[in-house]
C-alpha positions as CSV (number, residue, x, y, z in Angstrom):
1,M,14.3,-13.5,-26.7
2,P,14.4,-9.8,-25.7
3,P,11.4,-8.4,-23.8
4,T,8.5,-7.0,-25.9
5,P,8.0,-3.3,-25.7
6,S,4.7,-2.2,-24.1
7,S,2.0,-1.5,-26.7
8,V,-1.8,-1.2,-27.1
9,S,-3.7,-2.2,-30.2
10,F,-7.3,-2.7,-31.3
11,D,-8.4,-4.9,-34.2
12,A,-11.8,-3.5,-35.2
13,A,-12.5,-6.3,-37.7
14,H,-12.3,-8.9,-34.9
15,G,-13.3,-6.8,-31.9
16,L,-9.9,-7.7,-30.4
17,A,-8.0,-5.4,-28.0
18,V,-4.4,-6.5,-27.1
19,L,-2.1,-4.9,-24.4
20,R,1.5,-6.1,-24.5
21,T,3.9,-5.5,-21.7
22,R,7.6,-6.4,-21.5
23,N,6.8,-10.0,-20.6
24,S,3.1,-10.6,-20.9
25,V,0.0,-10.2,-23.0
26,Y,-3.5,-9.1,-22.0
27,A,-6.3,-9.6,-24.5
28,V,-10.0,-8.6,-24.6
29,R,-12.7,-9.3,-27.1
30,I,-16.0,-7.6,-27.7
31,G,-18.7,-10.3,-27.1
32,A,-21.8,-10.8,-29.3
33,D,-23.8,-9.0,-26.7
34,G,-21.6,-5.9,-26.8
35,S,-19.9,-6.6,-23.5
36,P,-16.1,-6.7,-23.3
37,R,-15.0,-10.2,-22.5
38,H,-11.7,-11.6,-21.2
39,L,-9.6,-13.6,-23.6
40,H,-6.1,-14.0,-22.3
41,W,-3.7,-12.8,-19.5
42,G,-0.3,-14.4,-19.2
43,A,2.7,-15.3,-21.2
44,E,3.5,-13.9,-24.6
45,I,1.2,-15.2,-27.4
46,D,1.1,-14.1,-31.1
47,A,-1.7,-12.4,-32.9
48,G,-2.7,-15.5,-34.9
49,S,-3.1,-17.6,-31.7
50,L,-5.3,-14.9,-30.2
51,R,-7.5,-14.9,-33.2
52,E,-7.8,-18.7,-33.0
53,M,-8.9,-18.2,-29.4
54,L,-11.7,-15.9,-30.6
55,V,-13.5,-18.7,-32.4
56,A,-12.8,-21.5,-29.9
57,R,-15.9,-22.6,-27.9
58,S,-15.4,-22.6,-24.2
59,P,-16.1,-26.0,-22.6
60,A,-18.1,-24.3,-20.0
61,E,-20.6,-22.8,-22.4
62,S,-24.1,-24.2,-22.1
63,S,-27.7,-23.2,-22.4
64,F,-27.5,-21.7,-19.0
65,E,-25.0,-19.0,-20.1
66,S,-25.4,-16.6,-23.0
67,D,-21.6,-16.2,-23.3
68,A,-19.3,-18.3,-21.2
69,A,-16.3,-15.9,-21.6
70,P,-15.9,-13.9,-18.4
71,D,-16.7,-10.2,-18.4
72,E,-14.1,-7.5,-18.0
73,L,-16.7,-5.9,-15.6
74,A,-19.7,-8.1,-15.0
75,P,-23.0,-6.2,-15.2
76,Q,-26.1,-7.4,-13.2
77,S,-27.9,-8.7,-16.3
78,G,-28.1,-11.7,-18.6
79,A,-27.1,-15.2,-17.7
80,R,-24.5,-14.1,-15.3
81,F,-24.6,-15.6,-11.8
82,G,-21.2,-14.8,-10.3
83,P,-20.2,-11.6,-8.5
84,A,-21.4,-8.5,-10.4
85,G,-18.8,-5.7,-10.6
86,L,-21.5,-3.3,-11.8
87,Q,-24.9,-3.0,-10.1
88,V,-27.2,-0.2,-11.2
89,R,-30.9,0.7,-10.8
90,F,-32.7,3.1,-13.1
91,A,-35.4,5.5,-12.1
92,D,-38.2,3.0,-13.2
93,G,-36.7,0.3,-11.0
94,T,-35.0,-1.7,-13.7
95,R,-31.7,-3.3,-12.6
96,G,-28.6,-4.0,-14.6
97,A,-26.9,-2.6,-17.7
98,Q,-27.1,-4.1,-21.2
99,W,-24.3,-2.8,-23.3
100,T,-23.8,-1.7,-26.9
101,F,-20.1,-1.3,-27.8
102,T,-19.8,2.2,-29.3
103,G,-16.1,2.4,-30.1
104,H,-12.6,2.6,-28.6
105,T,-9.8,5.1,-28.1
106,V,-6.1,4.2,-28.1
107,R,-3.6,6.9,-27.0
108,E,-0.1,6.8,-25.5
109,G,-0.3,3.4,-23.9
110,E,-4.0,3.8,-22.9
111,L,-7.0,1.9,-24.2
112,R,-10.6,3.0,-23.6
113,L,-13.6,0.8,-24.5
114,H,-16.7,2.9,-24.9
115,L,-20.1,1.4,-23.9
116,A,-23.7,2.7,-23.8
117,D,-26.7,1.1,-22.3
118,R,-29.3,-0.1,-25.0
119,G,-32.3,1.5,-23.3
120,Y,-31.2,4.0,-20.6
121,P,-29.0,7.1,-20.4
122,L,-25.9,5.4,-19.0
123,A,-22.4,5.2,-20.6
124,A,-19.3,3.5,-19.4
125,E,-15.6,3.5,-20.3
126,L,-13.4,0.5,-19.3
127,C,-9.9,1.9,-19.2
128,Y,-6.5,0.2,-19.5
129,R,-3.0,1.5,-19.3
130,V,0.4,0.0,-19.9
131,R,3.8,1.8,-19.3
132,P,7.2,1.4,-21.0
133,D,9.5,-1.2,-19.3
134,S,6.8,-2.5,-17.0
135,D,4.5,-5.5,-16.8
136,I,1.9,-3.7,-14.7
137,I,-1.5,-3.2,-16.3
138,E,-3.6,-0.4,-14.7
139,R,-7.4,-0.6,-15.0
140,W,-10.3,1.6,-13.9
141,A,-13.8,2.3,-15.0
142,E,-15.8,5.5,-15.5
143,L,-19.6,5.7,-15.4
144,T,-21.7,8.6,-16.7
145,H,-25.4,9.6,-16.6
146,T,-25.9,10.9,-20.2
147,G,-29.6,11.8,-19.9
148,G,-31.4,15.1,-19.7
149,E,-32.7,16.8,-16.5
150,D,-36.0,14.9,-16.8
151,S,-34.5,11.5,-17.0
152,G,-34.3,10.8,-13.3
153,P,-31.4,9.6,-11.2
154,I,-29.5,6.3,-11.6
155,A,-28.6,4.4,-8.4
156,V,-25.2,2.8,-8.4
157,D,-25.1,0.0,-5.9
158,R,-21.7,-1.3,-7.0
159,L,-19.0,0.0,-9.4
160,D,-15.8,-2.0,-9.3
161,S,-12.6,-0.9,-11.0
162,A,-12.1,-4.2,-12.9
163,S,-12.6,-7.9,-13.1
164,W,-9.7,-10.2,-13.6
165,T,-9.6,-13.8,-15.0
166,L,-7.0,-16.6,-14.7
167,P,-6.3,-19.2,-17.3
168,A,-7.2,-22.8,-16.5
169,L,-4.8,-24.2,-14.0
170,P,-4.5,-27.6,-12.3
171,D,-5.3,-25.9,-8.9
172,Y,-5.5,-22.4,-7.4
173,R,-3.8,-21.0,-4.4
174,L,-4.6,-17.6,-2.9
175,S,-2.1,-15.3,-1.2
176,H,-3.3,-12.3,0.8
177,L,-2.5,-10.2,3.9
178,V,-4.4,-10.5,7.2
179,G,-3.8,-9.2,10.7
180,G,-4.9,-6.6,13.2
181,W,-3.5,-3.7,15.2
182,N,0.1,-4.5,16.2
183,S,0.1,-7.5,13.8
184,E,-0.4,-6.1,10.4
185,F,0.7,-7.6,7.0
186,Q,0.6,-11.3,8.0
187,L,1.0,-13.3,4.8
188,N,-1.7,-16.0,4.4
189,R,-1.2,-18.5,1.6
190,D,-3.7,-21.4,1.1
191,R,-5.7,-23.3,-1.4
192,L,-8.5,-21.4,-3.0
193,P,-11.8,-23.0,-2.2
194,V,-14.6,-23.6,-4.8
195,A,-16.6,-20.7,-3.5
196,E,-16.7,-16.9,-3.4
197,T,-14.0,-15.6,-1.1
198,V,-14.5,-12.0,0.0
199,L,-11.6,-9.8,1.1
200,T,-12.8,-6.5,2.4
201,S,-12.5,-3.5,4.7
202,R,-15.8,-1.9,6.0
203,R,-13.9,0.6,8.2
204,G,-13.5,3.6,5.9
205,V,-9.7,3.0,5.7
206,T,-7.6,0.3,4.1
207,S,-7.5,-1.4,7.5
208,H,-5.0,-3.4,9.7
209,H,-7.0,-6.6,9.1
210,A,-6.7,-6.9,5.3
211,N,-5.1,-5.2,2.4
212,P,-6.4,-4.8,-1.2
213,W,-3.5,-6.9,-2.7
214,L,-3.7,-10.6,-3.6
215,A,-1.7,-13.1,-5.6
216,L,-2.8,-16.4,-7.2
217,D,-0.8,-19.3,-8.5
218,D,-1.3,-23.0,-9.1
219,G,0.0,-24.0,-5.7
220,T,3.6,-24.7,-6.9
221,A,5.2,-21.3,-7.2
222,D,7.9,-20.2,-4.7
223,E,10.1,-17.2,-4.4
224,E,12.1,-17.8,-7.6
225,H,9.9,-20.1,-9.7
226,G,6.4,-20.4,-11.1
227,E,3.7,-18.3,-12.7
228,V,2.1,-15.8,-10.4
229,W,-0.8,-13.4,-11.1
230,S,-1.3,-10.5,-8.6
231,T,-3.4,-7.3,-8.3
232,A,-3.5,-4.2,-6.1
233,L,-6.2,-1.6,-5.6
234,A,-5.1,2.0,-5.2
235,W,-7.7,3.1,-2.6
236,S,-7.4,4.2,1.0
237,G,-11.1,3.9,2.1
238,S,-13.4,0.9,2.4
239,W,-13.0,-1.7,-0.4
240,R,-14.1,-5.1,-1.4
241,I,-12.5,-7.8,-3.6
242,T,-14.5,-11.0,-4.4
243,V,-12.6,-14.1,-5.7
244,H,-14.8,-16.6,-7.4
245,R,-13.6,-20.2,-8.2
246,D,-16.5,-22.0,-9.9
247,P,-17.0,-25.8,-10.0
248,V,-15.8,-26.1,-13.6
249,G,-12.4,-24.6,-12.8
250,R,-12.7,-21.0,-13.7
251,T,-11.3,-18.4,-11.3
252,T,-12.1,-14.7,-11.6
253,W,-12.1,-11.8,-9.2
254,T,-13.6,-8.3,-9.1
255,G,-12.8,-5.4,-6.9
256,G,-13.1,-1.8,-6.1
257,F,-14.0,0.9,-3.6
258,G,-16.8,0.6,-1.1
259,H,-18.2,-2.4,0.7
260,E,-21.6,-4.1,0.6
261,G,-24.7,-2.1,1.4
262,L,-23.5,1.2,0.1
263,G,-25.0,3.1,-2.9
264,W,-24.4,6.2,-4.8
265,T,-26.6,8.3,-7.0
266,L,-25.8,9.6,-10.5
267,R,-27.8,12.6,-11.7
268,P,-27.9,13.8,-15.3
269,G,-24.4,14.9,-16.4
270,Q,-22.6,13.3,-13.3
271,S,-19.8,10.8,-13.6
272,L,-18.2,8.4,-11.2
273,R,-14.6,7.3,-11.7
274,T,-13.1,4.3,-9.8
275,P,-9.6,4.0,-8.4
276,V,-7.0,2.1,-10.3
277,F,-6.9,-1.7,-9.9
278,A,-3.5,-2.8,-11.2
279,G,-2.5,-6.3,-12.3
280,L,0.7,-8.1,-12.9
281,Y,1.7,-11.5,-14.4
282,V,5.2,-12.9,-13.9
283,R,6.8,-16.3,-14.7
284,D,9.5,-16.3,-12.0
285,G,7.8,-16.6,-8.7
286,F,6.6,-14.4,-5.8
287,G,10.0,-12.7,-5.5
288,A,9.9,-11.5,-9.1
289,A,6.3,-10.3,-8.6
290,S,7.3,-8.3,-5.6
291,R,10.3,-6.8,-7.4
292,A,8.0,-5.8,-10.3
293,W,5.6,-4.1,-7.9
294,H,8.5,-2.3,-6.1
295,T,9.7,-0.9,-9.4
296,H,6.2,0.2,-10.4
297,I,5.7,1.9,-7.0
298,R,9.0,3.7,-7.3
299,T,8.6,4.8,-10.9
300,T,4.9,5.7,-11.1
301,V,3.4,5.9,-7.6
302,L,5.7,7.5,-5.0
303,P,5.9,11.2,-5.4
304,E,9.7,11.5,-5.0
305,P,11.2,8.1,-5.3
306,G,14.7,9.3,-5.9
307,R,15.1,11.1,-2.6
308,D,16.5,9.0,0.3
309,R,14.2,8.5,3.2
310,P,15.8,10.2,6.2
311,V,16.8,8.5,9.4
312,V,14.0,9.8,11.7
313,Y,13.9,10.3,15.4
314,N,10.4,10.3,16.8
315,S,9.7,11.4,20.4
316,W,6.5,9.4,21.2
317,E,7.9,6.4,23.1
318,A,10.3,8.7,25.0
319,T,7.6,11.1,26.3
320,G,4.1,10.0,25.5
321,F,1.9,13.0,26.3
322,D,4.5,14.4,28.8
323,V,5.8,16.8,26.2
324,G,7.7,20.0,26.9
325,Q,10.3,22.2,25.2
326,P,13.3,21.3,27.5
327,G,12.8,17.6,27.1
328,Q,12.3,17.8,23.4
329,L,15.4,19.9,23.0
330,R,17.5,17.3,24.9
331,L,16.1,14.5,22.8
332,A,16.8,16.5,19.6
333,R,20.5,17.0,20.6
334,L,20.9,13.3,21.4
335,A,19.2,12.3,18.1
336,A,21.6,14.6,16.2
337,R,24.5,12.9,18.0
338,L,23.3,9.5,16.7
339,G,23.1,10.8,13.1
340,A,19.3,11.3,12.8
341,E,18.3,13.5,9.9
342,L,14.7,14.3,10.9
343,F,13.3,15.0,14.3
344,V,9.5,14.5,14.7
345,L,7.6,15.9,17.6
346,D,4.7,13.5,18.2
347,D,1.4,13.7,20.0
348,G,0.8,16.1,22.9
349,W,2.1,19.4,21.6
350,F,-1.2,21.2,20.8
351,G,-4.4,22.5,22.3
352,G,-5.4,20.9,25.6
353,R,-3.7,17.7,24.7
354,T,-2.4,16.2,28.0
355,S,-4.1,12.8,27.3
356,D,-6.1,11.2,24.4
357,R,-9.3,12.7,25.9
358,A,-8.9,16.3,24.8
359,G,-7.3,18.6,22.2
360,L,-7.7,17.0,18.9
361,G,-8.8,19.6,16.4
362,D,-7.1,22.5,18.1
363,W,-3.8,22.7,16.2
364,T,-2.0,25.4,18.0
365,P,1.0,24.9,20.3
366,R,0.1,24.1,23.9
367,P,1.3,27.1,26.0
368,E,2.2,25.0,29.1
369,A,4.5,22.8,27.0
370,F,5.8,25.5,24.6
371,P,5.4,28.9,26.1
372,D,7.1,30.6,23.1
373,G,5.5,28.4,20.5
374,L,7.2,25.7,18.4
375,R,9.6,28.1,16.7
376,P,12.4,27.8,19.2
377,L,12.3,24.0,18.9
378,A,12.1,24.0,15.1
379,D,15.0,26.5,14.9
380,E,17.2,24.4,17.2
381,V,16.4,21.2,15.3
382,H,17.3,22.9,12.0
383,R,20.5,24.3,13.6
384,L,21.4,20.8,14.6
385,G,21.2,19.8,10.9
386,M,18.0,17.9,11.1
387,A,14.6,18.5,9.4
388,F,11.6,19.3,11.6
389,G,8.5,17.2,11.7
390,L,5.1,17.3,13.4
391,W,2.6,14.6,14.3
392,V,-0.9,15.5,13.2
393,E,-4.3,13.8,13.1
394,P,-6.4,16.3,11.1
395,E,-9.3,13.9,10.4
396,M,-10.2,13.5,14.0
397,V,-11.6,15.5,16.9
398,N,-12.2,15.2,20.6
399,R,-15.4,16.3,22.1
400,D,-13.3,18.2,24.6
401,S,-11.9,20.7,22.1
402,E,-12.7,24.2,20.8
403,L,-13.2,22.9,17.3
404,Y,-16.0,20.4,18.4
405,R,-17.6,23.0,20.6
406,A,-17.8,25.4,17.6
407,H,-18.7,22.8,15.0
408,P,-20.3,19.6,16.4
409,D,-22.1,19.2,13.0
410,W,-18.7,18.6,11.3
411,V,-18.3,15.0,12.7
412,V,-19.4,11.9,10.9
413,H,-22.6,10.9,12.7
414,A,-26.1,9.6,12.3
415,A,-28.4,12.0,14.1
416,T,-30.6,9.3,15.7
417,R,-27.7,7.1,16.8
418,Q,-25.3,7.3,19.7
419,A,-21.8,8.0,18.4
420,T,-19.2,5.4,19.1
421,E,-15.9,6.9,20.3
422,Q,-12.6,5.2,19.6
423,R,-9.6,6.4,21.4
424,N,-11.9,9.0,22.9
425,Q,-12.3,10.7,19.5
426,L,-14.8,11.2,16.7
427,M,-14.1,11.5,13.0
428,L,-14.5,14.7,11.0
429,N,-16.4,14.6,7.7
430,F,-13.9,15.7,5.1
431,A,-16.6,15.1,2.5
432,R,-18.1,18.5,3.6
433,P,-16.3,21.2,1.6
434,E,-16.0,23.5,4.6
435,V,-14.3,20.9,6.6
436,E,-11.9,20.0,3.9
437,A,-11.1,23.8,3.5
438,W,-10.5,24.1,7.3
439,A,-8.1,21.1,7.3
440,H,-6.1,22.4,4.4
441,R,-5.9,25.9,5.9
442,T,-4.9,24.6,9.3
443,L,-2.1,22.4,8.0
444,D,-0.9,25.0,5.6
445,R,-0.6,27.5,8.5
446,L,1.4,25.0,10.5
447,V,3.9,24.5,7.7
448,R,4.3,28.3,7.2
449,D,4.4,29.3,10.8
450,H,6.9,26.6,12.0
451,D,9.0,25.7,9.0
452,V,7.6,22.2,9.1
453,D,9.5,19.8,6.8
454,W,7.5,16.6,7.5
455,F,4.0,15.6,8.7
456,K,3.4,12.3,10.3
457,W,-0.3,12.1,9.3
458,D,-2.1,9.7,11.7
459,A,-5.7,8.4,11.8
460,N,-6.5,6.5,15.0
461,R,-10.1,5.5,14.4
462,V,-12.4,4.2,11.7
463,V,-15.9,5.1,10.5
464,T,-18.9,4.1,12.6
465,E,-22.5,5.4,12.6
466,A,-21.8,6.9,9.2
467,G,-24.2,9.7,8.4
468,W,-24.2,13.1,6.7
469,A,-27.2,15.2,7.7
470,G,-28.7,17.1,4.9
471,S,-26.8,15.4,2.1
472,P,-28.9,14.1,-0.8
473,D,-26.4,11.3,-1.3
474,P,-25.0,10.5,2.2
475,D,-23.1,7.3,1.1
476,R,-20.8,9.6,-0.9
477,L,-19.1,10.1,2.4
478,W,-17.3,6.8,2.0
479,I,-15.8,8.0,-1.3
480,D,-15.6,11.8,-0.9
481,H,-13.8,11.7,2.5
482,T,-10.9,9.7,1.0
483,H,-10.7,11.9,-2.1
484,A,-10.6,15.0,0.2
485,V,-7.6,13.5,2.1
486,Y,-5.9,13.0,-1.2
487,R,-6.6,16.5,-2.3
488,I,-5.3,18.1,0.9
489,M,-2.1,16.1,0.7
490,D,-1.7,17.0,-2.9
491,R,-2.3,20.7,-2.3
492,L,0.1,20.8,0.6
493,R,2.9,19.2,-1.4
494,A,2.3,21.5,-4.4
495,D,2.3,24.6,-2.2
496,H,5.3,23.4,-0.2
497,P,7.6,21.5,-2.5
498,G,10.0,20.5,0.3
499,L,7.3,19.0,2.5
500,R,7.2,15.3,3.0
501,I,4.4,13.2,4.5
502,E,4.4,9.9,6.3
503,A,1.1,7.9,6.2
504,C,0.0,6.4,9.5
505,A,-3.3,5.0,10.8
506,G,-2.8,3.6,14.3
507,G,0.1,1.7,12.7
508,G,-0.3,0.2,9.3
509,G,-4.1,0.7,9.0
510,R,-3.9,2.8,5.8
511,V,-1.2,1.5,3.5
512,D,-2.0,1.1,-0.2
513,L,-1.1,2.5,-3.6
514,G,-3.6,5.3,-3.3
515,I,-2.1,6.9,-0.1
516,L,1.5,6.2,-1.3
517,A,0.9,8.3,-4.4
518,R,1.0,11.4,-2.1
519,T,3.2,10.2,0.9
520,D,6.9,9.3,1.1
521,Q,6.6,6.3,3.4
522,A,4.1,4.5,5.7
523,W,4.3,3.7,9.4
524,T,4.2,-0.1,9.2
525,S,3.0,-1.0,12.6
526,D,2.8,0.3,16.2
527,N,4.5,-3.0,17.1
528,T,8.3,-2.3,17.0
529,D,9.3,-5.7,18.5
530,P,12.0,-6.9,16.1
531,V,11.0,-10.5,16.2
532,D,7.4,-9.6,15.3
533,R,8.6,-7.1,12.8
534,I,10.4,-9.8,10.7
535,G,7.0,-11.3,9.8
536,I,5.3,-7.9,9.5
537,Q,8.0,-6.7,7.1
538,H,7.9,-9.9,5.1
539,G,4.2,-9.4,4.4
540,F,4.7,-5.7,3.7
541,S,7.4,-6.5,1.1
542,Q,5.0,-8.6,-1.0
543,L,3.8,-5.4,-2.5
544,F,5.6,-2.4,-1.1
545,P,9.3,-1.4,-1.4
546,A,11.6,-1.0,1.5
547,Q,11.9,2.7,1.1
548,A,8.2,3.1,1.9
549,M,8.5,1.0,5.1
550,A,9.2,2.9,8.2
551,A,11.0,0.8,10.7
552,W,12.2,2.0,14.2
553,V,14.6,0.9,16.8
554,T,13.0,1.3,20.2
555,D,13.6,0.6,23.9
556,N,14.0,-2.6,26.0
557,P,11.7,-4.2,27.0
558,N,9.5,-3.6,24.0
559,V,6.3,-1.8,24.9
560,A,4.2,-4.2,22.8
561,T,5.6,-7.6,23.8
562,G,7.8,-7.0,26.8
563,R,10.6,-8.8,24.9
564,T,14.2,-7.8,25.5
565,T,16.6,-8.0,22.5
566,P,20.1,-6.8,21.7
567,L,20.5,-3.3,20.3
568,R,22.3,-4.8,17.3
569,F,19.4,-7.2,16.5
570,R,16.9,-4.3,16.8
571,F,18.9,-2.2,14.4
572,H,19.5,-5.0,11.9
573,V,15.8,-5.7,11.6
574,A,15.0,-2.0,11.2
575,M,17.8,-1.4,8.7
576,A,15.7,-3.5,6.2
577,G,13.5,-0.5,5.7
578,A,13.5,3.3,6.2
579,L,15.4,3.4,9.5
580,G,14.1,5.3,12.4
581,L,14.8,5.7,16.1
582,G,12.0,5.8,18.7
583,G,13.4,5.1,22.1
584,N,14.0,7.3,25.1
585,L,17.6,8.3,24.3
586,A,17.9,10.1,27.6
587,T,18.0,6.8,29.3
588,W,20.5,5.1,27.0
589,S,24.0,4.5,28.3
590,E,27.0,6.1,26.6
591,E,27.9,2.6,25.2
592,E,24.4,2.2,23.7
593,L,24.6,5.7,22.2
594,D,27.9,5.1,20.6
595,E,26.9,1.7,19.3
596,A,23.7,3.2,17.8
597,A,25.6,6.0,16.2
598,G,27.9,3.5,14.5
599,L,25.0,1.4,13.3
600,V,23.2,4.5,11.9
601,E,26.4,5.4,10.0
602,I,26.5,1.8,8.6
603,Y,22.9,2.1,7.6
604,K,23.6,5.3,5.6
605,Q,26.3,3.4,3.7
606,I,23.8,0.6,2.6
607,R,20.8,2.9,2.3
608,P,21.1,3.2,-1.5
609,L,20.8,-0.6,-1.7
610,V,18.0,-0.9,0.8
611,Q,15.9,2.0,-0.5
612,H,16.7,1.9,-4.3
613,G,18.0,-1.6,-5.0
614,R,16.3,-4.9,-5.8
615,Q,15.0,-7.0,-2.9
616,H,15.3,-10.7,-2.6
617,R,13.6,-12.5,0.3
618,L,15.6,-15.5,1.7
619,H,14.9,-18.3,4.1
620,G,17.7,-20.3,5.6
621,P,17.8,-23.4,7.8
622,D,16.9,-23.3,11.5
623,G,14.6,-20.3,11.4
624,V,17.0,-18.0,9.7
625,A,15.3,-15.2,7.7
626,A,17.1,-12.7,5.5
627,V,16.7,-10.0,2.9
628,H,19.2,-9.4,0.1
629,Y,19.4,-6.0,-1.5
630,A,21.2,-5.7,-4.8
631,S,22.2,-2.5,-6.7
632,Q,20.5,-2.2,-10.0
633,D,23.7,-3.1,-11.9
634,G,24.4,-6.0,-9.6
635,T,27.8,-4.8,-8.3
636,E,26.9,-4.0,-4.7
637,H,25.0,-6.2,-2.3
638,A,23.8,-6.0,1.4
639,I,22.3,-9.0,3.2
640,L,20.6,-8.7,6.5
641,A,20.1,-12.1,8.3
642,W,18.3,-12.8,11.5
643,R,17.9,-15.8,13.7
644,P,15.4,-15.1,16.6
645,A,16.0,-18.5,18.3
646,T,18.9,-21.0,18.4
647,R,18.6,-24.8,18.5
648,F,20.9,-27.1,20.4
649,G,23.1,-29.3,18.3
650,H,22.4,-27.7,15.0
651,P,25.4,-26.6,12.8
652,A,26.0,-23.0,12.0
653,P,23.6,-22.1,9.2
654,R,24.7,-21.2,5.7
655,L,22.6,-19.1,3.4
656,A,22.4,-19.5,-0.3
657,L,22.2,-16.3,-2.4
658,P,20.5,-17.2,-5.6
659,A,20.4,-13.7,-7.0
660,L,24.2,-13.5,-7.4
661,D,26.0,-14.3,-10.6
662,R,27.5,-17.8,-10.5
663,A,30.3,-16.8,-12.8
664,A,31.4,-13.8,-10.7
665,D,33.5,-13.4,-7.6
666,Y,32.4,-11.3,-4.6
667,L,34.4,-9.5,-2.0
668,D,33.1,-9.5,1.6
669,I,33.8,-5.9,2.4
670,D,33.9,-6.2,6.1
671,E,35.9,-9.5,6.2
672,D,38.1,-8.8,3.3
673,V,37.5,-12.3,1.9
674,V,36.6,-13.2,-1.7
675,H,33.9,-15.7,-2.4
676,S,33.0,-17.6,-5.6
677,G,29.6,-16.8,-7.0
678,A,29.1,-20.5,-7.7
679,V,29.6,-21.3,-4.0
680,L,27.5,-18.4,-2.8
681,T,24.5,-19.3,-5.0
682,G,24.8,-23.1,-4.3
683,R,26.2,-24.0,-0.9
684,G,25.8,-20.5,0.4
685,I,27.7,-18.2,2.7
686,D,28.6,-19.0,6.3
687,L,26.5,-16.4,8.3
688,R,28.9,-16.5,11.3
689,L,26.0,-15.5,13.5
690,P,26.7,-14.7,17.2
691,A,25.8,-17.4,19.6
692,G,22.4,-17.5,21.3
693,D,19.0,-16.1,20.5
694,Y,18.3,-12.9,18.7
695,A,21.4,-13.2,16.5
696,S,21.9,-11.1,13.4
697,R,24.5,-10.0,10.9
698,L,24.9,-7.6,8.0
699,I,27.0,-8.9,5.1
700,R,28.2,-6.5,2.4
701,L,29.5,-7.9,-0.9
702,R,31.0,-6.3,-3.9
703,R,31.3,-8.0,-7.3
704,T,35.0,-8.1,-8.3
705,V,34.9,-10.1,-11.6
């Protein structure tokens, strides 16, 4: 049966809204109390069966619940006792909304359900969007104070983007990402307890410790088989997702921006719109879910998905703060020799920045390091055929800076509390219009004055002692700062169409669909150890595509772990994403430089597959991990396989390649050997890994029949 085209419909006679994607159906009904209620999310189902579901009585319904069907966004009213996605307080102290359904709008793949409170001046729209050739459903909510000037403010204690509901399953398993600095994106997969499970960031950024993505299944799905439901929130500030498995077997989750304890105020005429919370259902396992997310991010999120991500050289690990024009020129020439396409001057080039204790906020070249400014370096980098990039951290400031001395009130602070410094810095309050304007003006000037092609936009601290003196709604800081970051990035890209931006936050502390909508790639982790990176990159790939994953080759021993690994192994791990170089090339031997240049050239040959192809995660015997990238038409293939540790007495591992066509033949381009697809998908390919630990291999296949 061919896939169903995406469509949106609303049956007014039955109060039934149906969103159809290529391979799934999402259905909502309007409940007797006027609230939108979940009906179905999963495999294709016909209209007649949906109408039968409308009249079926839920086995959970009882005198303790007015309507057992789960809400699409649960208000804080009625017989509802799970997590409330909407919590409001009116001027007279009344809590919770009680809705009247006032109509709907369907337009170009978008559905809006219009709601109005029965007794107070509050309106809401629950919004849904489907796109052609996609199984992703995008959802968000909009809340508006509809009263006159004399009606008083409405306090919003919680406004989630959406609530999601699973069908009844024999059991439930939760997959999500955990970690910390230098250990981001660790995949955690375990049975969902009968409880409320909270995933959150209270840090003002997405965080290293959690990510607003999750997946649920019945405990039996694997990479290639089984039903999987997953969601991702497009937000780069604090967030919270609450998963609720109740004792009678229902599982729901609700999520959005902000964490507990925050509140916002709506005054007459004001509105609050949430970020998108997108959802996906697939029938073919976690691998199919990831590939669907990758396609969605490429086609609807990333600003320029068709452009290759360049091979970057970044100077940080070579020089630290010991930055100067002669040394940077030498590194640039070596980087060009290796085939780098972008040279990024990292921290230490500006103000009084000779350590992390000074200079942040003063974004002019440091005269001692660059007596003639940055133009000579930028011009030489361009002459060498590379783009020129700068590291910036515009959201932060050191006390020891001209900016702080001039504007100490610009920092995020509570006037009666001692400010906590992290990395010897404070955070600027971009929610203040004058600070946002300064940041945009400063970055715009850098681009114009130095022909900057690329910003590595870093953020090395999180929000503490949040305060905004003089603001009538100080908790808006948690939302408005993030929106200001978005606006600045968007304006810079619009004003400078060639400019590209890399997201960074002390490693992978701010990676999500919101930041990726205005950046080209994300710095995955400050940990570049290739063994650790295999696990980090595996977790990253659950949601994000390889072209958005910055991956560097750095020096031995690794600065994070002290581990020493072969150059080939380091390259093969980094070649699974957007390849970069970060070592001190001035200390590399001629043999290492030549080997690196050859591996960079090979990466450029497989780059179309890695950055624009379909990814399949593979696990072989004896600790072998691999990724398989296939062209969209299935003719070209690249497999990167790694074995960090060898085991005595075990035979050479073979790796099955289930994504290939069993009926086809495949040429190993480097070995000039033809393999049967039936053998490769079943028994697998002999990896022919080098002996010993830290063994790796790149295999390139081409379909011949």
